[in-house]
ROSE-4610 file (N, C-alpha, C; in Angstrom, 1 decimal, always signed):
// ROSE-4610
residu = [W/W/W/A/A/A/W/W/W/G/G/G/R/R/R/V/V/V/E/E/E/A/A/A/S/S/S/S/S/S/R/R/R/R/R/R/G/G/G/A/A/A/T/T/T/R/R/R/R/R/R/R/R/R/E/E/E/R/R/R/R/R/R/S/S/S/W/W/W/R/R/R/Q/Q/Q/R/R/R/N/N/N/A/A/A/S/S/S/V/V/V/A/A/A/G/G/G/T/T/T/G/G/G/A/A/A/A/A/A/L/L/L/A/A/A/R/R/R/L/L/L/S/S/S/D/D/D/V/V/V/E/E/E/P/P/P/F/F/F/E/E/E/I/I/I/D/D/D/V/V/V/D/D/D/L/L/L/I/I/I/R/R/R/R/R/R/D/D/D/L/L/L/A/A/A/Q/Q/Q/L/L/L/V/V/V/I/I/I/Y/Y/Y/P/P/P/S/S/S/V/V/V/G/G/G/G/G/G/S/S/S/E/E/E/S/S/S/E/E/E/A/A/A/S/S/S/V/V/V/Q/Q/Q/R/R/R/W/W/W/C/C/C/A/A/A/A/A/A/T/T/T/L/L/L/Q/Q/Q/G/G/G/L/L/L/G/G/G/L/L/L/D/D/D/V/V/V/D/D/D/L/L/L/W/W/W/P/P/P/I/I/I/D/D/D/L/L/L/A/A/A/A/A/A/L/L/L/R/R/R/A/A/A/D/D/D/P/P/P/D/D/D/S/S/S/P/P/P/G/G/G/E/E/E/E/E/E/V/V/V/E/E/E/R/R/R/D/D/D/E/E/E/A/A/A/W/W/W/G/G/G/C/C/C/V/V/V/G/G/G/T/T/T/G/G/G/G/G/G/G/G/G/P/P/P/G/G/G/V/V/V/P/P/P/G/G/G/L/L/L/V/V/V/L/L/L/N/N/N/G/G/G/H/H/H/V/V/V/D/D/D/V/V/V/V/V/V/P/P/P/P/P/P/G/G/G/D/D/D/P/P/P/D/D/D/W/W/W/W/W/W/T/T/T/A/A/A/H/H/H/D/D/D/P/P/P/W/W/W/F/F/F/L/L/L/Q/Q/Q/E/E/E/A/A/A/D/D/D/G/G/G/R/R/R/W/W/W/Y/Y/Y/G/G/G/R/R/R/G/G/G/T/T/T/C/C/C/D/D/D/M/M/M/K/K/K/G/G/G/G/G/G/V/V/V/V/V/V/A/A/A/I/I/I/L/L/L/A/A/A/A/A/A/V/V/V]
num = [1/1/1/2/2/2/3/3/3/4/4/4/5/5/5/6/6/6/7/7/7/8/8/8/9/9/9/10/10/10/11/11/11/12/12/12/13/13/13/14/14/14/15/15/15/16/16/16/17/17/17/18/18/18/19/19/19/20/20/20/21/21/21/22/22/22/23/23/23/24/24/24/25/25/25/26/26/26/27/27/27/28/28/28/29/29/29/30/30/30/31/31/31/32/32/32/33/33/33/34/34/34/35/35/35/36/36/36/37/37/37/38/38/38/39/39/39/40/40/40/41/41/41/42/42/42/43/43/43/44/44/44/45/45/45/46/46/46/47/47/47/48/48/48/49/49/49/50/50/50/51/51/51/52/52/52/53/53/53/54/54/54/55/55/55/56/56/56/57/57/57/58/58/58/59/59/59/60/60/60/61/61/61/62/62/62/63/63/63/64/64/64/65/65/65/66/66/66/67/67/67/68/68/68/69/69/69/70/70/70/71/71/71/72/72/72/73/73/73/74/74/74/75/75/75/76/76/76/77/77/77/78/78/78/79/79/79/80/80/80/81/81/81/82/82/82/83/83/83/84/84/84/85/85/85/86/86/86/87/87/87/88/88/88/89/89/89/90/90/90/91/91/91/92/92/92/93/93/93/94/94/94/95/95/95/96/96/96/97/97/97/98/98/98/99/99/99/100/100/100/101/101/101/102/102/102/103/103/103/104/104/104/105/105/105/106/106/106/107/107/107/108/108/108/109/109/109/110/110/110/111/111/111/112/112/112/113/113/113/114/114/114/115/115/115/116/116/116/117/117/117/118/118/118/119/119/119/120/120/120/121/121/121/122/122/122/123/123/123/124/124/124/125/125/125/126/126/126/127/127/127/128/128/128/129/129/129/130/130/130/131/131/131/132/132/132/133/133/133/134/134/134/135/135/135/136/136/136/137/137/137/138/138/138/139/139/139/140/140/140/141/141/141/142/142/142/143/143/143/144/144/144/145/145/145/146/146/146/147/147/147/148/148/148/149/149/149/150/150/150/151/151/151/152/152/152/153/153/153/154/154/154/155/155/155/156/156/156/157/157/157/158/158/158/159/159/159/160/160/160/161/161/161/162/162/162/163/163/163/164/164/164/165/165/165/166/166/166/167/167/167/168/168/168/169/169/169/170/170/170/171/171/171/172/172/172/173/173/173/174/174/174/175/175/175/176/176/176/177/177/177/178/178/178/179/179/179/180/180/180/181/181/181/182/182/182]
x = [+1.2/+1.4/+2.7/+3.5/+5.2/+5.7/+5.1/+5.5/+4.7/+6.1/+5.3/+4.3/+5.0/+4.0/+3.9/+3.0/+2.5/+2.3/+2.8/+2.5/+1.5/+1.0/+0.5/-0.1/+0.8/+0.3/-1.6/-2.2/-3.8/-3.5/-4.6/-4.4/-4.4/-4.8/-4.3/-3.4/-1.9/-0.8/-0.6/-1.3/-1.2/-0.6/+0.1/+0.9/+0.0/-0.1/-0.9/-0.5/-0.2/+0.7/-0.5/-0.3/-0.7/+0.4/-0.2/+0.8/+0.2/+1.0/+0.4/+0.5/-0.3/-0.4/-0.6/-0.3/-1.1/-2.1/-2.5/-4.0/-3.9/-3.2/-3.4/-3.4/-2.6/-2.0/-3.3/-3.9/-5.7/-6.1/-7.0/-7.8/-7.2/-6.1/-5.9/-6.7/-6.5/-7.1/-8.0/-9.3/-10.5/-10.9/-11.8/-12.0/-13.9/-14.3/-15.5/-16.5/-15.8/-16.6/-17.8/-17.9/-19.3/-20.2/-20.2/-21.5/-21.8/-20.8/-20.9/-21.9/-21.8/-22.6/-23.8/-24.0/-24.9/-26.1/-25.3/-26.4/-27.0/-26.4/-26.6/-28.5/-28.2/-29.8/-31.0/-30.6/-31.8/-31.9/-31.1/-31.2/-31.8/-33.0/-34.4/-33.4/-34.2/-34.5/-34.7/-33.6/-34.1/-34.0/-34.8/-35.0/-33.7/-33.2/-32.2/-33.0/-32.4/-32.7/-31.8/-32.7/-31.8/-31.8/-32.6/-32.8/-31.5/-31.2/-30.2/-28.7/-28.8/-27.0/-26.9/-28.0/-28.0/-27.7/-28.1/-28.2/-26.2/-26.2/-24.5/-23.6/-24.1/-22.9/-22.7/-23.9/-24.4/-22.9/-23.0/-22.3/-20.8/-20.4/-19.1/-18.4/-19.8/-18.9/-18.7/-19.1/-19.2/-17.6/-16.8/-15.8/-14.7/-13.5/-13.2/-11.5/-12.2/-11.1/-9.5/-9.0/-7.9/-6.6/-6.0/-5.3/-4.4/-4.1/-2.6/-3.3/-4.6/-5.5/-5.9/-5.9/-7.0/-8.1/-9.0/-9.8/-10.0/-9.2/-8.8/-9.1/-8.1/-8.4/-9.7/-10.3/-11.5/-12.8/-12.5/-13.7/-13.3/-12.3/-11.6/-12.7/-13.2/-13.2/-15.2/-15.6/-17.2/-17.1/-16.5/-16.7/-16.7/-15.8/-15.8/-17.2/-17.5/-18.4/-19.9/-19.6/-20.8/-20.8/-19.8/-19.4/-20.0/-19.6/-19.7/-21.3/-22.1/-23.3/-24.4/-23.3/-24.0/-23.6/-23.1/-23.4/-21.9/-21.0/-19.3/-18.6/-18.0/-16.9/-15.9/-14.7/-14.3/-12.8/-12.0/-10.7/-10.5/-9.8/-9.3/-8.0/-7.0/-5.6/-4.7/-4.3/-3.0/-2.1/-1.5/-0.4/+0.4/+1.5/+2.8/+3.5/+3.7/+4.1/+5.4/+6.7/+7.6/+8.1/+7.9/+8.0/+7.4/+6.1/+6.2/+7.3/+7.8/+8.3/+9.8/+10.2/+11.7/+11.3/+10.5/+10.3/+10.8/+11.9/+12.2/+11.5/+10.2/+9.4/+8.3/+8.1/+7.4/+7.1/+6.0/+5.6/+5.6/+6.1/+6.0/+4.3/+4.3/+3.3/+2.7/+1.4/+1.2/+1.0/+1.3/+1.0/+1.5/+2.2/+2.6/+1.7/+1.7/+1.3/+1.8/+1.1/+1.8/+1.0/+0.0/-1.1/-1.6/-2.0/-3.0/-3.4/-4.7/-5.3/-6.1/-6.2/-6.9/-8.1/-9.2/-10.4/-10.6/-11.0/-11.7/-13.1/-14.3/-15.1/-15.2/-15.9/-15.6/-16.8/-17.3/-18.7/-18.7/-19.9/-19.7/-19.2/-18.2/-17.7/-17.3/-16.6/-15.7/-16.8/-16.1/-16.8/-18.1/-17.8/-18.7/-17.8/-17.6/-17.2/-16.7/-15.8/-15.6/-15.5/-15.6/-15.5/-15.0/-14.4/-13.5/-14.0/-14.5/-15.1/-14.2/-13.4/-12.1/-12.4/-12.4/-12.5/-11.7/-11.8/-10.8/-11.6/-11.5/-12.4/-11.2/-10.2/-9.2/-9.9/-9.7/-9.5/-8.4/-8.4/-7.6/-8.3/-7.3/-8.0/-9.2/-9.8/-11.1/-10.1/-9.9/-8.9/-9.7/-9.0/-10.0/-11.6/-11.8/-13.2/-14.3/-13.9/-14.3/-14.8/-14.1/-14.6/-16.0/-15.9/-17.5/-18.8/-18.7/-19.6/-21.2/-21.8/-23.0/-22.8/-21.8/-22.1/-20.7/-21.2/-20.0/-19.2/-18.2/-17.6/-17.5/-18.0/-18.2/-19.3/-20.6/-21.8/-22.6/-23.3/-23.8/-25.1/-25.1/-26.2/-26.3/-27.8/-28.5/-28.9/-28.7/-29.3/-29.1/-30.3/-30.6/-30.5/-30.9/-30.5/-29.2/-28.3/-27.1/-26.7/-25.6/-25.2/-23.7/-23.8/-22.1/-22.0/-20.4/-19.4/-18.3/-17.4/-15.9/-16.2/-15.5/-15.3/-16.5/-17.7/-18.8/-18.8/-17.7/-17.0/-15.9/-15.0/-13.8/-13.2/-13.9/-14.2/-15.4/-15.7/-16.8/-18.0/-18.4/-19.6/-19.5/-18.4/-18.3/-18.6/-17.6/-17.7/-19.1/-20.4/-21.6/-22.1/-21.7/-22.2/-21.7/-20.8/-20.2/-21.0/-21.3/-22.4/-23.7/-24.6/-25.4/-25.6/-24.3/-24.2/-24.4/-23.9/-23.5/-24.8]
y = [-68.2/-66.7/-66.8/-67.4/-67.5/-66.4/-66.4/-65.6/-63.8/-63.1/-61.6/-61.7/-61.3/-60.3/-61.2/-61.2/-61.7/-60.9/-61.1/-59.9/-60.9/-60.6/-60.9/-59.9/-60.5/-58.8/-59.3/-58.2/-58.2/-58.2/-58.6/-58.5/-57.2/-56.0/-54.6/-54.2/-54.9/-54.8/-54.1/-54.0/-53.0/-54.4/-54.0/-55.2/-55.1/-56.0/-56.0/-56.4/-55.7/-56.5/-56.5/-57.5/-58.0/-58.6/-57.7/-58.3/-58.6/-60.0/-61.0/-60.7/-60.1/-59.7/-60.9/-60.3/-61.4/-61.0/-62.1/-62.1/-60.7/-60.3/-59.3/-57.9/-57.6/-56.6/-56.8/-57.8/-57.0/-56.6/-57.7/-57.0/-55.2/-55.7/-54.0/-53.0/-53.3/-51.7/-51.8/-52.7/-53.1/-51.6/-50.9/-49.6/-49.7/-49.5/-49.4/-50.6/-51.7/-53.2/-53.3/-52.8/-52.4/-51.9/-50.7/-50.1/-50.6/-51.5/-51.7/-53.5/-54.2/-55.2/-54.9/-53.6/-52.9/-52.3/-52.6/-52.4/-53.5/-54.8/-56.0/-55.7/-55.3/-56.0/-55.5/-54.2/-53.6/-54.0/-55.2/-55.5/-56.7/-56.0/-57.3/-58.8/-59.7/-60.6/-61.4/-62.0/-62.9/-64.1/-64.5/-65.8/-66.0/-67.0/-68.0/-69.2/-69.1/-69.5/-70.9/-71.7/-73.2/-73.4/-73.9/-74.4/-73.5/-72.2/-71.4/-72.1/-72.2/-72.8/-74.3/-75.2/-75.9/-75.8/-75.0/-74.9/-74.7/-73.7/-73.3/-74.2/-74.8/-75.7/-77.0/-77.5/-78.5/-77.7/-76.7/-76.5/-76.8/-76.1/-76.1/-77.3/-78.0/-80.0/-80.2/-80.2/-81.0/-80.7/-79.6/-79.2/-80.3/-81.1/-81.5/-80.5/-79.7/-79.2/-79.6/-80.4/-81.1/-79.8/-79.7/-78.7/-79.1/-78.0/-77.9/-78.7/-78.9/-79.5/-78.2/-78.0/-77.0/-76.6/-78.0/-77.3/-76.4/-76.7/-76.1/-74.0/-73.9/-72.5/-72.7/-73.2/-73.3/-73.0/-73.5/-73.2/-71.6/-70.9/-69.8/-68.7/-69.4/-68.7/-68.6/-69.8/-69.8/-68.9/-68.8/-67.9/-66.4/-66.1/-64.5/-64.2/-65.3/-65.1/-64.9/-65.9/-65.3/-64.5/-64.4/-62.8/-61.5/-61.3/-60.4/-60.7/-61.8/-61.8/-61.2/-61.1/-60.2/-59.4/-58.4/-57.1/-56.7/-57.3/-56.7/-56.6/-55.9/-55.5/-56.8/-57.6/-58.3/-58.6/-59.0/-59.1/-60.2/-61.2/-62.6/-62.3/-62.8/-62.6/-63.7/-63.9/-65.2/-64.5/-65.9/-65.7/-65.6/-64.8/-65.0/-66.4/-67.4/-68.5/-68.4/-67.9/-67.9/-66.7/-65.8/-64.5/-65.3/-65.9/-66.4/-67.6/-68.5/-69.5/-69.3/-68.0/-67.5/-66.3/-65.9/-65.3/-66.5/-65.8/-66.6/-67.1/-65.8/-66.3/-67.0/-67.7/-68.5/-69.8/-69.9/-71.4/-72.5/-72.6/-74.0/-74.0/-75.1/-75.3/-76.9/-77.2/-78.6/-79.3/-78.8/-79.7/-78.3/-79.0/-78.6/-78.2/-76.8/-76.3/-75.4/-75.4/-74.7/-73.1/-73.1/-71.6/-71.7/-70.7/-70.3/-68.9/-69.2/-67.7/-67.2/-65.5/-65.2/-64.5/-64.5/-64.2/-63.0/-61.9/-61.0/-60.2/-59.9/-59.5/-58.5/-57.0/-56.0/-54.8/-55.0/-53.8/-52.6/-52.0/-50.6/-49.9/-48.9/-47.7/-46.4/-45.7/-44.7/-44.5/-44.9/-44.7/-45.4/-46.7/-47.8/-48.9/-49.4/-50.3/-51.5/-52.5/-53.1/-54.7/-55.4/-57.1/-58.2/-58.7/-60.0/-61.0/-62.1/-63.1/-64.0/-64.8/-65.7/-67.2/-67.5/-69.3/-69.7/-70.6/-71.5/-72.7/-73.0/-74.1/-75.0/-75.2/-76.3/-78.0/-78.8/-80.0/-81.2/-81.9/-83.1/-83.9/-85.0/-86.3/-87.3/-87.8/-88.3/-89.3/-90.2/-91.1/-92.7/-93.4/-95.2/-94.8/-95.0/-95.1/-95.9/-96.9/-97.6/-97.0/-95.6/-95.3/-94.7/-94.4/-93.5/-94.5/-95.2/-96.3/-95.9/-95.0/-94.4/-93.2/-92.7/-91.4/-90.9/-90.4/-90.2/-88.7/-88.7/-87.6/-86.0/-85.9/-84.9/-84.7/-85.6/-85.1/-84.9/-84.0/-83.5/-84.6/-85.3/-86.1/-85.8/-85.8/-85.4/-86.7/-87.0/-88.1/-87.9/-88.2/-87.9/-86.5/-85.7/-84.1/-83.6/-84.8/-83.9/-83.8/-83.1/-83.0/-83.8/-84.7/-85.1/-85.1/-84.4/-84.5/-83.9/-84.1/-83.8/-82.0/-81.6/-80.4/-79.7/-80.5/-79.8/-79.1/-79.6/-79.1/-78.4/-78.6/-78.1/-77.5/-76.5/-75.7/-74.8/-75.9/-75.6/-75.1/-75.7/-75.5/-73.9/-73.8/-72.4/-71.1/-72.1/-71.0/-70.4/-71.8/-70.8/-70.5/-70.5/-69.6/-68.2/-68.0/-66.7/-65.9/-66.9/-66.1/-65.8/-66.5/-66.5/-65.6/-64.9/-64.1/-62.8/-62.6/-61.5/-61.6]
z = [+14.5/+14.6/+14.7/+14.7/+15.0/+13.6/+12.5/+11.2/+11.3/+11.0/+10.5/+9.9/+8.8/+7.6/+6.6/+5.7/+4.5/+3.5/+2.5/+1.5/-0.1/-0.3/-1.5/-2.5/-3.8/-4.9/-5.3/-5.9/-6.1/-7.2/-7.9/-9.2/-10.1/-9.0/-9.2/-9.1/-8.7/-8.6/-7.4/-6.6/-5.3/-4.1/-3.2/-2.1/-1.0/-0.5/+0.7/+1.7/+3.0/+4.1/+4.7/+5.5/+7.0/+8.0/+9.2/+9.9/+11.2/+11.8/+12.3/+13.5/+14.9/+16.0/+17.6/+18.3/+19.5/+19.5/+20.1/+21.0/+21.8/+22.5/+23.2/+22.5/+21.4/+21.0/+19.6/+19.4/+18.6/+19.3/+20.4/+21.5/+22.0/+22.3/+22.8/+21.9/+20.6/+19.9/+19.2/+20.1/+20.0/+20.8/+20.5/+21.2/+21.3/+21.9/+22.1/+21.6/+22.3/+21.8/+22.4/+23.9/+24.5/+24.3/+23.7/+23.2/+22.0/+21.3/+19.5/+20.1/+21.3/+21.7/+22.4/+22.7/+23.3/+22.3/+21.0/+19.8/+19.5/+19.5/+19.5/+19.6/+20.2/+21.0/+20.3/+19.7/+19.1/+17.2/+16.9/+15.8/+15.7/+14.5/+14.2/+14.3/+14.3/+14.4/+12.7/+12.3/+10.8/+10.6/+9.5/+9.4/+8.4/+9.2/+8.1/+7.7/+5.9/+4.7/+5.2/+5.3/+5.2/+4.0/+2.6/+1.6/+1.2/+1.1/+0.4/+1.3/+2.5/+2.9/+2.5/+2.2/+1.6/+0.7/-0.6/-1.7/-1.7/-1.4/-1.4/-0.6/+0.2/+0.7/-0.6/-1.2/-1.9/-2.8/-3.1/-4.8/-4.1/-2.6/-2.6/-2.5/-1.3/-1.7/-2.7/-3.6/-5.2/-5.7/-5.6/-5.8/-5.0/-5.6/-5.1/-4.7/-3.8/-3.5/-3.0/-3.4/-2.4/-2.9/-1.4/-1.5/-2.4/-3.2/-4.3/-5.8/-5.9/-7.3/-7.6/-8.8/-10.1/-9.4/-8.7/-7.9/-7.2/-6.2/-5.3/-6.1/-6.9/-7.8/-8.3/-8.7/-9.6/-7.9/-6.8/-6.1/-5.5/-5.8/-5.1/-6.6/-7.3/-8.6/-8.0/-7.9/-7.3/-5.6/-5.0/-3.9/-4.4/-5.2/-6.2/-6.5/-7.4/-8.1/-6.8/-5.8/-5.0/-3.9/-4.0/-2.7/-4.0/-4.9/-6.1/-6.4/-6.2/-6.4/-5.0/-4.1/-2.9/-2.9/-3.6/-3.8/-3.0/-3.1/-2.4/-3.4/-3.2/-4.4/-3.9/-5.2/-4.9/-5.3/-4.9/-5.2/-5.0/-6.0/-6.6/-7.2/-6.9/-6.7/-6.7/-7.5/-7.6/-6.6/-5.8/-4.2/-4.7/-4.7/-5.1/-4.6/-4.7/-4.0/-4.0/-4.8/-5.0/-3.7/-3.6/-2.4/-1.3/-1.1/-0.2/+0.5/-0.3/-0.2/+0.0/-0.4/-0.4/+0.9/+1.7/+3.1/+4.4/+5.0/+5.9/+7.3/+7.2/+8.3/+7.9/+6.5/+5.9/+6.9/+7.3/+8.3/+7.0/+6.0/+5.1/+4.5/+3.5/+3.0/+3.7/+4.0/+4.2/+2.6/+1.5/+0.4/-0.5/-1.4/-2.7/-3.5/-3.7/-4.5/-6.1/-7.3/-8.4/-8.4/-7.4/-7.6/-6.4/-6.3/-5.0/-5.0/-4.9/-4.9/-3.8/-3.7/-2.8/-3.0/-2.2/-2.6/-1.4/-1.7/-0.4/-1.4/-0.4/-0.1/+0.3/+0.0/+0.6/+0.5/+1.6/+1.5/+2.7/+3.1/+3.7/+2.6/+3.5/+2.8/+4.3/+3.5/+4.5/+5.7/+7.3/+8.5/+8.8/+8.0/+8.6/+9.0/+10.4/+10.8/+10.4/+9.9/+9.4/+10.2/+9.7/+10.3/+9.7/+10.2/+9.0/+9.4/+8.3/+8.7/+7.7/+7.8/+7.2/+7.3/+5.8/+6.0/+5.2/+4.8/+3.7/+2.9/+1.8/+1.4/+0.3/+1.0/+0.2/+1.4/+1.1/+1.6/+1.9/+2.8/+3.1/+1.7/+1.3/+0.3/+1.3/+0.3/+1.3/+2.1/+1.8/+2.3/+1.3/+2.1/+1.6/+1.2/+0.1/-0.4/-0.2/+0.8/+1.8/+2.7/+3.4/+4.6/+4.4/+3.0/+2.3/+1.8/+2.8/+2.2/+2.1/+3.2/+2.9/+2.0/+1.9/+1.4/+0.1/-0.4/-1.5/-1.6/-1.2/+0.1/-0.8/-2.1/-3.3/-3.6/-2.3/-3.0/-1.5/-1.1/-0.2/+0.5/+1.5/+1.8/+3.4/+3.1/+4.4/+5.5/+6.2/+7.4/+8.5/+9.3/+11.0/+10.8/+10.0/+10.7/+10.3/+9.9/+9.8/+8.0/+7.8/+6.7/+6.5/+5.4/+5.1/+3.7/+3.6/+2.2/+2.9/+2.4/+2.5/+2.2/+3.5/+4.0/+5.0/+5.0/+5.8/+6.9/+8.0/+9.2/+8.7/+7.9/+8.0/+6.0/+5.4/+6.8/+5.5/+4.8/+3.4/+3.9/+5.2/+6.1/+6.9/+7.6/+7.8/+7.0/+5.7/+4.7/+4.3/+3.8/+3.6/+4.5/+6.0/+7.1/+6.9/+6.8/+6.4/+5.4/+4.2/+3.2/+3.4/+4.3/+5.3/+5.9/+6.5/+7.9/+7.0/+6.0/+4.6/+4.4]
């Protein structure tokens, strides 16, 4: 939270500015939260489509989207297509890495990248409250192949009621949960 603003150019040429705020600042601006939570009790229960979640997670795990790799860009395109298929307006844009690196408040990068992409899906419309669901789809390298004796890291496996594959816990599984919620 130490760095101030992040600017990224969208494919439409507009500049987005996102301000980092403290937890207190972010939550002080939330009005009517109690009323919104009260309305949640009126929501009808819905069925979770486990087969769809499994399919989407298997598709994400197949991408060896190690930070800084070409596959990292490919998986962002998969996310954009999936969000568009859900009926959302999608913005997929190249992030201006040179500008981010030049920003004195930039925290730096965990890996070297030649390119990076941002992807946002929006829905609703004027007067509809917004909700941000955020995730990432890059992963760290799988490490020593001997550690994966029972499972290929780039293939979703199910064993004892659990799913295994690179990124299932951080954070491809979370992204799939977000997609299922949409």
